[in-house]
N, C-alpha and C positions, 0 to 999 in steps of 0.2 A: 801430181802423183809421180813418184820416181818410176823410171823405166829400166827394165833389166833384159829385155829381149831385143836382139838386133837381127833384122831381116836383110839378107844379101842376095841380089839377083844379077845375072849377067847373060850374055849371048856367047856361046862357045864355038860357033861355026860347026864344022864336021866332027870336031872332037867330042868324046863322050866321057873322058876321065879328066878330073881336075884336082889340083892341090889348092887348098884354101888355108891361109894363115892370117891370124889376127894378132897384132902387136900393140903394146902400150907405146904410144907415139913418142913421148918424151924420152924414155929410157930405151926404146926400141927392143923391148923384151917380149918374147912370144908368150901369149896366154892361151892360144888355141890353134891346133893344126889338125886338118882332116883331109882325106882323099875320098872323093866322091865321084859317082858316075851319074851323068844326067844327059838327056837328049833334048834338043831344041832350046827353049828358054829355060835357064837354070836358076834355082832359088835355094837358099839355105837360111834356116832360122837358128840363131845361136842365143842361148840364155847365159848371161854373165852372172858371176858370183856376186859382183859388186853392182851397185846402180850405175848406169851408163853415164850419169852426171859426174862420177868421181874423177875420171881422167879421159883424155882423148885417146881414141883407138884408131889404128890403121889397118886396112884390109888389102891383101894382095892375092891374086889368083894366077895360076898357070895351068896350061893343058898338058896332058901326058899321053904318050903312045908307047906303051911298054916301058922301056928304060929311058926312052927319049922324052925330053920335056921342053917346053917352050920357055921363053923369057917370062919373068914375073910381070904382071900387069902394073900399070902405074898405081902408086899408093892412093887409096881412097880413104880419107880420114873422117871419122865421126867425132865431132868436136865435143869435148867435155866442158865442165864448169871451172877447170883449173887454168883457163886461158889468162894471159897477162892482162887482158882488157877487163877481166872481172876480178877486181882486187878487194874481195870481202871475205870474212870468215864464214864458212858454210859447213853444213852437215846434211848427209843424205843416207837413207830416205827419211822422210818426216811422217809421223803418225801411221806407221805401217802396222797392219793387222796380220798376224801370223798364227799358224796352228801350233798347238802344244807339241813339243818334241822335234820341231824343225830347226834348221840352222839359218842364221840371219847375219849378213855382213853390212856394216856401216862404214862410211868414210868421212874424213874431216879434211877440208880444204882451208889451209891457213892463208893469211894475208902475205903479200910480198914484203920481205924484209923482217918478218917475225918468225920466231922459232917455236916449233911444236914441242909440247912437253909430254902429255899422256892422254889416254882415253879411259874413262871409268864406266862400269856397268854397276849401278848401285854404289857400293863401296869397294868394288873389285877393280884393280888396275888390269886392263886388258892388254894382250899381246897385239902389236900393230905391224902392218906391212906398208912400206912406202911405195906408192904407186907412181908418183911423179915428184917434181921438186916441192910442190906445195900440198900434195894429196897423200893422206895416210888412211889405212883401212884396218878394221878388226872384225872378227867373225865370232858370233855367239852360237854355241853348239847346244842342241837339245834344250831349247828354251822351255820354261815352265809357265803355268798360267799366271797372269798378272791380276792386279786388283782393279778396282773401278777406274782409277786414274791412270793405269798403265805403269810401265817402267821407263826410267830415264837413262840415256846413254850420253855422257858428257865428254866434250873435247876441250882440253885445257892447254893454253899456251904458257910459255915461261914468263911472260909479262902479266900473268894471272887473268888475262882475258879468256873467255870461254864461250862455247856454244853447245848445243845439244839437240837431241831428238827423243820422241816418245814412241814406245813400242807397246802394242796391245797383243797379248797372247791368250788364245782361247780355243774353243772347240766349235765345229760345225753343229747345227741343230740335230737333236736325236729325240723326237717325240715318241711317246708310247701310250698304250691303253686308250686309244682313240675310240670313243663310243658316243652315240647320239640317242637321246631319249626325249620324252614329252611330258609336260605337266598339265597343259590345258587341252590336250587331245587335238590340237591343231598345229602348233608350231614345233620346231625341233630345237633342242638345246644340246650342243655337242661339247664333250669334255675330253681332255687328254692330259697327259703328264709329260714332263721332260725327264728322260733317263739320266741326264747329267746337266750340270750347270755349264753354260757356254762361256761364262766369265767375260762376256762382251756386253757392255751397256752403252747407253747413249743413243741418240736418234739415228746416227749413221751406222752404228755397229750392232744394234740389238736385233733379235730374231723377229721376223715378221711372219704372220700366219694368215692363211686363207682357207676357206671351206667352200668347195665347189666354185672356185674363182671369186668368191665374195670375201673382201678384206675384213678381218676381224680385229677390232680394237680390244685386245685382251689386256687383262691385268694379272694380278698374282693368281687368280682363279683358273686361268687358262680355259675360258669358256667362250663359245661363239653361238649366238642365237640366230636362227633362220625363221622367217615368218611362216613358212609352210613346210610340211613334212614331205621330203623328197623320196625317202626310202633308201637312197644310195648317196654316200658322201665320201669326198676325198679331201684329206687335210694336207696342205703344203706348208712346210716350215723352211725358212730361208734366212741366212745371214751372210756376212762378208766372206765366210770360209766355205760355204756350201749350202745345200738344201736337202730336205728329206720329206717323204710323203707317206701317208697311211690312208687306208680305206675302211669303210664300215657300211653295213646294210642291214635293215630290219623292217618289219611291219610295225605300224604305229601301235596297235593293241598289245604288242609284245614288249613295248618299251615305256610303259606308263609308270612314272614315279610321282605319286601324289604330292601336292603341296602340303604345307603344314596347316592343320586346322586353325581357325581364328575365332575370336569372340567366344571364348569358353565361359560357360556359366554352369550353375548347379542348382538342384533342388534337393536339399539335404533333409533326411529324416533321422530318426534315432539309430536305426540299424542298417540303413542303406542310404544311397544317394544317387540321383540321376545326374549324369554329366552331359551337357549339351554343347554343341559347337556348330560353327557355320563353315561352308566351303566358299572359296573365292570364285570358282567357276561353276556355272549351271550344269555343265556336262557331267559333273560328279553325281548329280541326282539319279542318274541311271547306271552308274558304275558299281559293279559288285566288288565290295571292299572287305578287307580284313583290317581290323584296327587293334592296336595295342594301347591299353590305358595303364599307365604306371602310377600307382598311388603310394605315397610316402607318409608314414606316421611314426614319429619318434625314431627316425633313422632306420625304420623297417620298411623295405620296399616290397610291393606286391605287383606282379604283372598280370593284367586281365586281358584276354583276347576275345574279341567279338567280331561278327561278320554280318553283312547285310547289304542290300542295294541302297546306295546313297546314304550310308549310315551317318547319322548326325547326333545320335544320343544313345547312351548306354546306361544301364543300372548296375551300380557297384553294390554287391552284397557282402555280408560278413564284416561290416564296420561296427564300431563301438560308439555308444552314445557319448555326447559331449566331448568329442575329440576333434582335433584339428588335422586336416589332411591336405596334402598338396598333390595335384595330379597333372600329368601331361599326356598328350595323345599323338600318335602317328599311325598312318595307314598305308596299305599296299593293295595292289590289284589281287583279288582273290582267284580269278580264273587263270590269268597269265601273270603270275607273280614275277616281278622284275627286281625291284628294290623297295625297301621300306622308305617311305617319304620322310621329310624332315619332322623333327619333334616340334610340337606347338610350344608356345610359352607356357610356363607353369601357372597353375591356377589353384588358389587355396580356398577351402571352405571348412565349416565346422558342423558336425552332426548335432542334432537336437538332443535334449535330455529325454530319457525314456520315462514316460508316464503311463503305467499299465492301466487297463480298464478296471473300474471298481468291481470287486467280487459280489456275487449274490449272497448276502449274509442273513442268517436267521438266528434268533436267540430265544431260549425259554428258561424259566426259573424252576429250580427244584424246591422240594419242601424244606430242605435245610437252608433255604435262602442262598443257595449257590446257583450260578448261571452257567449255561452251556451255549457257546457260540459255535455255530456251524456255517459253512459256506460251500458253494458249489465250485467244483473245479471248472475254470473257464474252458470253453470249447475253442481250441485254436486250430486254425487251418495252417506251426513253428517253422513250408514248401520243400519237398525232398530234393536232394541233389543227385543227379544222374551221373554215376561213375561206373566205369568198367561194364558198360552196357546194361546197367541195372540201377534200381533205386534202393538206397539204404534207409529203412524206416526204423524209428525207435519211439518208445513211449515210457512213461513212468510206471514203476512197479506198484501193484496193488496187493498188499499183504492179505487182504480178505478174499481175494479171488483164488478159487481152486479149479476153475475150468480152463480149458484150452482157449487159445486165441484163434480167431479166424480172420485172415486178411484176404480181401477180394478186390478185384480190379476189372476194368473193362476199357475198351478203346472208344474214344469219342467219334471215330469215323463211322461207327454204326449208329443209325437213327431209330430203328425199330427192331424189337425182339433181339436185343443185343446179347450175345453170349457172355456170361460172367465167369471169370476165372478166380480161383481162390487157393489158399494154402493154409493149413492148420499149423499153429505154433504151440508148443508145449506150454503148460502153465508155469508161471515164474519167469518166462522170457520177457525181455524188454526191447528186443530189436529183431529185425529180419531183413534180408536182402532179397529183393525181387529182381531176378536177373532174366535177361532175354535168353530164350532157348532152354529154359528149364523143362523138365519132363512134363508133357501135356500142355506146353505153352508155345506160342508162336513168338517170333522176334518182335521186339517193340518197333513201332513205326515212328519216325521223327515227326514232331509236331502234333502228337496225339495226347489227349488228356487222360490221366489215369487216377480217378478217385477211388476210394475204398470205403466200404461200409461193412459192418458186422451186425449180427443180431443184437448184440449189446454194444452200442457205439462207445468206444473209448477215445478214439482219436481219428481225425480225418486228415488225409494228405491230398495234395494236388500237385502234380509235377509233369514235366515234359522231358522226353529223352533228349531232345534238342529243340530249343526255341527257334521258330522261324517267324518271318513277317506274316501278318494275317493274309489269308487268301481271298478275303472279301472285304470290301470297304463298308463303312457305316452308312445307313440310310440317312440322307441329309435333306433338310428343308430350311428355307429362309423366309422371313416375312418382315415387313417394315412396321415400325411402331413409332409414330410421330417422326422425328428426324433420326431415329436409330434403326439398326438392322439387328434382328434377333435370329441367331443361328442355333438350330437344335438338331440333334441326331440321336439315333437309337443305338442299341448294342449290336455287336457282331455275334452271330450264332456261335455257340461253344465249339462246334465242329470246325469252324472256319478261323478260329483265333490262332491256333498253332503256337501259342505261347501266352504268357501272362501279359495282358494289356496294361501297360504302365501309365498311359495317358494319351492325350490327343494334341496335335499341332494344328492350329488354325492359320490359314494363309489367305491372302488377297492377291488376285491376279493383276499384275502390272504389265500388260502386253504379253510377252512370252516368258516373263519371269514371275515367280511366286515369292511374295514377301511375307515373312512370318509376322503374324499379328499377336499370337499368344501361344504359350506352351502350358497346357493344363496337365499337371502331373498326377492327377487323380483319375482313375478309370470311372469313377462315379459322376464326374462332372461331364455333362453332355449338353451344355447350353453356354452360349457366349454372346455378348451384346457388343456390337460395334457402334461407337458414337462418333459424332463430328463429321459425318459424311455429307457432301453437297449433292445437289440434284445430278443424276446421271445413272449409267449402267455399271454394275459391279458383279464380279465373279468371286466366289469364296470356295475354298477347298479345305476339307477336314481330313486329316490322316491320323489313324491310330498307329501306335508304335509299341513294339515289344523290345526286349533287350537285343533282338536281332535287327531291328530297324523299323522303318515306316512301311505301311502298305501303299498301294497306288493312289488312294484317296478318292473322295467323292466331291464333285463340283456342282454348285448350284448358282444360278444367276438371279439378279433382282434389279429392277429399275425403280429408282427413287423419283417420285413426282414432286412438283413444287408443294410445299407445306403451307396450306391455307392459314392455319393458326399463326404460323410464323409471319405471314404477310400482315395479318391483323396486329400482331405484336409490333411489327415494324411501324405500322401506321400509328398505333397508340404511342409508340416511343417518339415518333416524329411530332405528334400533337403535344405530347408532354414536353418535348424540347422547346416547341414554339411557345407553349404556355409559360415555361420558365423564363424564356427570353422576354416575353411580354411583361412578366412580373418584374424582372430586373429593370427593363426600360421604364416601367411605371414607377418603380422605386427611385430610380435616378431622376426622373422628371419631377417626382414629388420633392426630392431633396433640393433640386435645382428649379423649383417652380417659379421663383421670382425671376430668374434668368429667362426661363421659357416664356413666361408671360410678357416680359419686356421685349423678347426677340420676335415672338410670333403673334401676340395679342396685346399690343401696346394700348394704354388707356387713351380713349378719345377725349380730348379736352372739352370740358363743359363750357357753355356760353357764360361769360361773366357780365352780369347786369349791374349797373351802378345803383346805388341805393340799397335800402333794406327790403328784400323780397321774402324774407323768412316769415311770412304771415301764415297763420293756420288756415286750412281750407275752410271756406264758407262763402257767403254771398259777398260779391265785390261791388262796391259802389263806384260806378264809373261816370257818375254825373259830373259834368264839367263845372268849373267854378263860374261864378257870374261874369267874370271878366275874361272870357276865353275867345273873344272875337278877334279876328285879324283886321287890323286897321291899315288901310292902304293910304299912305301919306303923300305919295307923289305919283305923278302920272308921266312917265317918260314918253318921248315920241316913239311912235311905233315904227319898228324896223321890220318891213315885210320879208327881208332876206334872212332874218334870224329864225332859228328853229325854236318852237315853243311846244308845250304839251297841249294837245287838243283832244277832244273826245271823239272817238270813232263810233258811230251809231251801230247798234246791233241790228240783226235782221228783224223782220216784221213779226217774227214769232214771239209772242209774249202771252203771259197768262191773263185771263180775264180778271177783271177787278174783283169780282166776288168770289174767285176761286180761293180755296184755302192755300195757305203758304206754309212750306216746311221751314219753320223758324229755327230748327236745330242746326241747319247747315249754314256756315258763314257765307256772306255774299262776296263775290269777287269783283274787283275793280280793274279796268283796263286803261292804261295810259300809253300814249305813243308820242314820239317827238315828231312834230310836223309844223311847217310854217302856218301860222294862224292868219286866216284872211279876215276881212272886216265885216264879214256877214255875221249877224247875231244868230245865236241858236235859240230857237223859240221852243217852248214846250208844246207837245202835241195836244195836251188836254187843257181845256179852258181853266179848270180849277187850279192849276199850278201857278197862275200869274201872281196871285197874292204872295205866295212863298217867294217868288222871284223878286217881287218888288220889295219885300221885307228883308231879303238877304243881301241884296246888292244895290248899290247906288246907280244912278243913271249914267254915271261917267264910265270912261273906258277902264278896263283892267286886263292885266296879263296873266292872272291866276285862273287856271282852268281846273275844275274839280268835278267829281261825280259823287253821287251818294248811293246808298243802298235802299231800295224799296222792298217792302215785304211782298209785294206782288211780283218781284223779279225784274223790275225796270227802275231806272234812275232818271231823275230830272236834273238837267244842268242848264244854267242860264248864262248867257254871255251878253254884256251890254253892247250897244251900238258903237262900233269903232269910230264913227264920225262925230259922236257926241250929240246927235240931234235929239231933240226933246219929243220927237214923235214917238208915240207908243205903238209899237208893232206887236202883234200877238207873239208871245214867246214860243220858240220851237222846242218841242220836247224830244229829247234823244234818249233812247233806251240802251242801257249797258248792263253787262254782267256784274253781279255784286262780288264783294270780297276784297282782299288786300291787293293793291296795285302800287308800284313805285310811282313817285311823282317828282318832277324836276321843278324847283321854285326859281323864279327869275331872280337874278342877282340884285336888280334895282327896282324898287317899288314905285308905283305911280304917285305923283303928287296930288292929282285931282281926285283920285278915288279914295275916299276915306270912309271906313266903317265906323259907325257910332259905337263908342265904348265908354264905359264909365271908369275904366282903369288905365291910366297913362302907361303903366308898366307893361301892359299887354301890347301896346303899340311898339315900344322899343324892342320888346322880345320878338314880335312878329317881323319887325324890320331887320333884325339880325339873323333870322333863321333863313339862310339862303343855301342853295345847293340841293343835293339829293336828300329827301326825307321819306321814311316809310309812311304808309297811310293805312288807316283802318277805319271802318265805318262804325258808327254808333248811333243810337237813338235815345231820346229822352224817355224816362220811365213813365211820365204822366204829363198831361197837358198843362198841369199847373206849373211845371218847371219853366214854361215859356215866359211867364211873367217875370221870373227872376233874372232872365237874360236880357232885360231891357226891351221887352215886347218884341224881340226878334223871332221870326219864324223858325221852327225847328229845322236843323240842317239835314239834308238827305244823306250826307256822308262827308266825312272830314278826315284828312290825313293826321296821324299822330306820331309822336316821337317814340323811339324804342325805349328810351329811359324815362319817359314821362307819359302821363295820361292827358296832358293838356292838349287842347285842340288847336290845330294850326289854321283850319278853315271851317267856317260854319257849314252845317248841313242845309240842304234845300228843304223846301216845304213838301209835305205829303199829306194825304188825308189822315185823319185821326186814327182810323182803323189800322192803316199800314204802319203807323208809328208805334202803336201800342202792342201789336202782336209780336214783332221781332225783338222788342226791347229786352225781354228776359232771356231770349235765346242768344242774343249778341253778348249780353253780360256773361252768360254761362260759358260761351266759347272763349271769350277773352280771359275769363278766370282760369279755364283749363289750359290756355296757352301759357299763362304766367306760371301756373303750377308745374307744367311739364318742363319749364326752363330752369327750375330750381335744382340745385345739386342734390 
């Protein structure tokens, strides 16, 4: 920033008077001379007309004693920017802000070797003064306000090179009309105006404002908001040219400017309409308000004024049916009126068409077949308007009436033995004005009801000198009904209404705030049902309202308990859902039953038996063919180290011979792999030797088998391994009956040969080696023995799975044991075969 002030200080010794001279160094011309008196340390401040950068200045001082003076001090030079070492084109000052009407000097320093031509202010060529070889100056006198971008001062050289500077000319701040008010009854909103435009813009030059040392980010509205109401405020305005301050103080209740009403709605009838709105702040519910409602219809405007505490609805009368209206609302504090609040947004509605009540009609016929239709004049209650401290009443003229009219009234503040006042009106009159203060009358009281009756009722009026909010709230009760809450209330006594009850507002309490549930615009509706509430505690408030506003309201609480029926319904719903899911799953499984069966229940493969087993059920002949004996054609040397199948004796517990035997159960056979010793197995009973002799040869054999006896024991014979011819009593071994596996030796003995009449049986027996299943069987009759080559019946013999041919003959048994189980064994074997069929 350019500097224009030069400070000079020196020590003068004992002298007190001094001469001070300032010279332009290059031309040695005086620009300032002064004689001053100082003591001690001396100082002088000098303000130059030009910026100090324009040229170098020299300062000299001498002391004076009367006419005697000392020598001048040595020259003290303040170097400017026109030094030879600084060889550039320059202009001073730059971006200077000056007040309107002041003078301003600019200088131009040209380059060495170049020639100055002129200085321009706008399009005006300015007069210049040469300060040094390279420095030129010009002065602007009584400058005027500049625009947003300022004004330019240009220095031009003869070679057309140029430089310049910008100057901003404006005013210091001058605020006015500083005032603070509130809208939410808590914070402060301060407003002011500017008496003039400062003409200074931009971040560095604009005016800055603060209220109570709090910076305000203002816009074109010049408004500053403070979170709390202080009661005393100081506005400070400041810019590059100066500052200005204003103060204000007030109580909060005296500076209320209501906000604009929001959420306008209406309930329109044919001849009137109720306009409803909401407030942004809860504090307005207890604020005494005056409200203006402006209604517009066909470019005709009507202004209605209403008052009340927390006013949120008014009733507009005097409207016309089937007409469109546009309304807007604004309010102000009634007790300490400060300013009207902002207008609300406009709201439009249309009145309903007028449908009068049907008259009471009667008709009769005359003798000349003409009819006469008569009807009763409807009794209308058309509410009188109170004007000039009185009611203006009117009625239709009755030409047949020759009597005077009697108009009477009474105050509703009286409950018992009320004095009735009246006035007589001459016959033929159709109106009368009942004024307060008439002879014999007392002044009307605000909020009192004034009905009138006469001995012959012609018309009834009901009116109020001034409608007020009801002085008493409605009697309120709530009860639960299933999951709903039913709110009911009664009427307000006539003496406490103090106005026409227009309807009721139903609220629900949300903590400290009341939320509007419904607006019932009919005074006859005194019941409301709240639905969709969950379990919990609730508070409901009902307020009646007149054109003056709402009453204080009645509040009732209720607790909703869990709803049992709802729980049952939820259970039924869950069961129904599960049922539907099961049906869906069943349907899908049915559609995909092949896949389900394959994945979870695969078919168990049935046993495949060779041959044709598809015989019908019936008796199965299991008698063996005559050539079913096993022929042992070779006798190998015994190897006692090899394992063979031997019979393991049962325990000594067996049935008595004469005991009955259960022939329905199959006998079990037991076979074990064991090294066979050379000891013969002899039967325990003497009677079994014949069977042994008839079944086996005296030679050695490696085939060990058992049979099934009906008595529960089996007889098995084993020849002497040494081949001796001595007859030893056979040892009888007892075994469990039934099917047992048997291992056949791979090589048959050469010496042991069973007699057989069929050579094919021998080859078949010789080839049947390895593991073979075994089953016991018995001949059906003793006569079958002869057909087998007089061989003794076998006690038991293994059989093949795919054939009923016998691999080994059975041992001998008594006739009784063979005959009893024969049919049971055949039945068991038949059942086995049938169960194996697919």
